[in-house]
C-alpha positions as CSV (number, residue, x, y, z in Angstrom):
1,M,45.6,21.5,140.8
2,E,49.1,21.8,139.4
3,R,49.6,25.4,138.4
4,V,48.2,28.8,139.4
5,W,48.6,32.1,137.5
6,A,47.8,35.0,139.8
7,A,47.8,38.6,138.5
8,H,47.4,41.5,140.9
9,D,47.2,45.2,140.3
10,C,49.2,46.6,143.2
11,G,49.6,50.1,141.9
12,K,53.3,51.0,141.9
13,A,55.3,48.0,143.1
14,L,57.8,49.6,145.5
15,N,59.4,46.2,146.3
16,P,58.5,43.8,143.4
17,L,60.1,40.8,145.2
18,A,58.0,41.4,148.3
19,V,54.9,41.8,146.1
20,E,55.5,38.5,144.5
21,G,55.9,36.9,147.9
22,Q,52.6,38.4,149.0
23,I,50.8,37.0,145.9
24,I,52.3,33.5,146.4
25,G,51.5,33.6,150.1
26,S,47.9,34.7,149.4
27,C,47.4,31.9,147.0
28,H,48.7,29.5,149.6
29,M,46.2,30.8,152.1
30,G,43.4,30.6,149.6
31,M,44.1,27.1,148.6
32,G,44.0,26.0,152.3
33,Q,40.7,27.8,152.9
34,V,39.0,26.3,149.8
35,L,40.4,22.7,150.0
36,S,41.3,21.6,153.5
37,E,41.4,24.1,156.4
38,E,38.4,23.8,158.8
39,M,37.9,24.1,162.5
40,K,35.9,21.0,163.6
41,Y,34.0,20.8,166.9
42,G,32.5,17.9,168.8
43,R,29.0,17.6,170.3
44,T,30.2,19.2,173.5
45,G,31.8,22.2,171.7
46,H,35.4,21.0,172.1
47,L,37.8,21.4,169.2
48,I,38.6,18.0,167.7
49,N,41.4,19.1,165.4
50,P,43.6,21.3,167.6
51,D,47.0,20.5,166.0
52,L,48.6,20.6,162.6
53,L,48.2,16.8,162.2
54,D,44.4,17.1,162.1
55,Y,44.0,20.7,160.9
56,K,45.1,20.3,157.3
57,I,47.3,23.1,156.0
58,P,48.7,22.6,152.5
59,T,52.4,22.0,152.5
60,V,54.9,22.6,149.7
61,H,54.0,19.1,148.5
62,E,50.3,19.9,148.0
63,M,50.7,23.4,146.7
64,P,50.6,24.0,143.0
65,H,53.3,26.0,141.3
66,V,52.3,29.7,141.5
67,T,53.3,32.2,138.8
68,P,52.9,35.7,140.3
69,I,52.1,38.5,137.8
70,I,52.5,42.1,138.9
71,V,50.2,44.5,137.2
72,E,51.4,48.0,137.8
73,S,49.3,51.2,137.7
74,N,49.7,54.6,139.3
75,D,47.0,54.9,142.0
76,P,46.5,58.6,142.5
77,E,45.3,58.1,146.1
78,G,47.8,55.6,147.3
79,P,51.2,56.3,149.0
80,F,53.7,56.9,146.1
81,G,51.1,55.4,143.7
82,A,50.9,52.1,145.5
83,K,47.9,49.9,146.5
84,E,47.7,46.9,148.8
85,A,49.4,43.6,147.8
86,G,48.2,41.2,150.4
87,E,44.5,40.6,150.6
88,G,43.7,41.2,146.9
89,P,45.4,38.0,145.5
90,L,43.7,35.9,148.2
91,L,40.1,36.6,147.3
92,P,39.8,35.3,143.7
93,I,41.4,31.9,144.6
94,L,38.3,30.6,146.4
95,P,35.7,31.4,143.6
96,A,38.2,30.3,141.0
97,V,38.5,26.8,142.5
98,V,34.7,26.6,143.1
99,N,34.0,27.6,139.5
100,A,36.6,25.0,138.3
101,V,34.8,22.3,140.3
102,Y,31.5,23.4,138.8
103,D,33.0,23.5,135.3
104,A,34.2,19.9,135.8
105,I,31.2,18.2,137.3
106,G,28.3,20.7,137.3
107,V,28.0,20.9,141.0
108,R,27.9,24.3,142.7
109,V,29.5,24.2,146.2
110,D,28.5,26.9,148.6
111,E,30.3,25.6,151.7
112,L,34.1,25.5,152.2
113,P,36.4,23.7,152.3
114,I,35.5,21.5,149.4
115,T,36.2,18.2,151.0
116,P,35.6,14.9,149.2
117,D,32.6,14.0,151.5
118,R,31.0,17.4,150.9
119,L,31.4,17.1,147.2
120,Y,30.0,13.6,147.2
121,K,26.9,14.7,149.0
122,E,26.4,17.6,146.6
123,I,26.7,15.2,143.6
124,E,24.1,12.9,145.3
125,K,21.8,15.8,145.9
126,R,21.9,16.8,142.3
127,C,21.3,13.3,141.1
128,R,18.2,13.0,143.4
129,K,16.9,16.4,142.2
130,E,17.3,15.5,138.5
131,K,16.3,11.8,139.1
132,I,19.4,10.4,137.6
133,G,20.8,7.1,138.9
134,D,24.4,7.4,137.6
135,P,26.4,10.6,138.2
136,L,28.2,10.1,134.9
137,D,24.8,10.8,133.2
138,L,24.6,14.3,134.6
139,T,24.5,17.1,131.9
140,S,27.5,19.2,131.2
141,P,27.7,22.5,133.2
142,T,27.5,25.9,131.7
143,L,28.8,29.1,133.2
144,L,26.3,32.0,133.2
145,F,27.5,35.6,133.5
146,S,25.3,38.2,135.1
147,P,24.6,41.7,133.6
148,L,26.6,43.2,136.5
149,Q,29.8,41.7,135.2
150,E,29.4,43.5,131.9
151,T,28.9,46.7,133.7
152,L,32.0,46.2,135.9
153,V,34.1,45.3,132.9
154,E,33.0,48.5,131.1
155,R,33.7,50.7,134.1
156,A,37.0,49.0,134.8
157,S,38.1,49.7,131.2
158,L,37.2,53.3,131.5
159,H,39.1,53.5,134.8
160,S,42.2,51.9,133.1
161,D,42.1,54.3,130.2
162,R,41.7,57.3,132.6
163,D,44.7,56.0,134.6
164,I,46.9,55.9,131.5
165,E,45.9,59.4,130.6
166,R,46.7,60.7,134.0
167,R,50.2,59.2,133.9
168,H,50.9,61.1,130.7
169,D,49.3,64.4,131.9
170,D,51.7,66.9,133.5
171,D,48.8,68.6,135.3
172,P,46.2,65.8,135.9
173,P,42.7,66.9,137.2
174,P,41.5,65.8,140.7
175,Y,40.7,62.2,141.0
176,H,38.4,60.5,143.6
177,N,37.6,56.8,144.0
178,G,34.1,55.7,143.1
179,A,34.5,55.2,139.3
180,L,33.4,51.6,139.6
181,F,30.2,52.8,141.2
182,G,29.4,54.9,138.2
183,L,30.4,58.2,139.9
184,D,32.3,61.1,138.2
185,P,35.9,60.6,139.4
186,E,36.6,64.3,139.2
187,V,34.0,65.1,141.8
188,P,34.2,63.9,145.4
189,G,31.9,60.9,146.0
190,D,30.2,62.5,149.1
191,E,29.2,65.5,146.9
192,Q,27.4,63.1,144.4
193,D,25.9,60.5,146.7
194,S,24.8,60.8,150.4
195,R,25.9,57.2,151.0
196,W,29.5,58.3,150.7
197,G,31.7,59.8,153.4
198,A,35.1,61.5,153.6
199,V,37.8,60.0,155.8
200,V,41.2,61.5,156.3
201,I,44.0,58.9,156.4
202,P,46.0,58.9,158.6
203,P,44.3,60.9,161.4
204,E,45.7,64.2,162.6
205,G,47.2,62.6,165.8
206,Y,49.3,60.3,163.6
207,L,50.5,63.2,161.5
208,D,51.7,65.2,164.5
209,N,54.4,62.6,165.2
210,P,57.2,63.3,162.7
211,G,58.7,59.9,163.4
212,L,55.9,58.1,161.7
213,A,55.9,57.5,158.0
214,G,52.3,58.3,157.6
215,S,53.1,62.0,157.3
216,A,54.4,61.3,153.8
217,W,51.0,60.2,152.4
218,K,48.2,62.1,153.9
219,H,45.1,62.0,151.7
220,A,41.3,62.2,152.0
221,E,39.5,59.0,151.0
222,R,35.9,58.8,150.0
223,R,34.2,55.5,151.1
224,H,30.8,54.0,150.2
225,R,28.8,53.4,153.4
226,E,26.3,50.6,153.8
227,D,23.6,52.1,156.0
């Protein structure tokens, strides 16, 4: 892998340089998780790669060139319109690399990291399953998209259009998260679905201390609960 383009919607980028650093750092972490980083244990339970010589972390020599792309929006529930900028860019790296491997050789890997020996075993497994002697005779892969993806794309488009309208509205209506779940964003999620609950962030004890910055962005957040 030589180049990575990573776009991340961080809401309002309060410090663009720091956001770019977070995106690049997250890509670095993701590349390590998907390609090389693994804790290995012996038969007696002892760690057999306890140092950085054996625990492979990508260095600047192995890392591809990362082009960070900041996508700004105005999150009505975030502090000063901002969202997170750390974990988000990390998550897509793993499935992107796994899908790239599948697109190249038609083998779906479900265990990380994708080491050469694991990949070789998966290729052998597919050859045995399809009764093919030469891996070069394997059929070309195809990516299949689920109906859920179309639903999420449609809801995300509506969310984006609504976000643009709110930015140009001097008196925007109330907004609540949950649009991607098909809920009405102008009605609190807990009033539409019993699986949602309201959480005040930060808590009252935090707000009572005037020296803490949390007092500047008190808001009630609705979260989907998995019972």
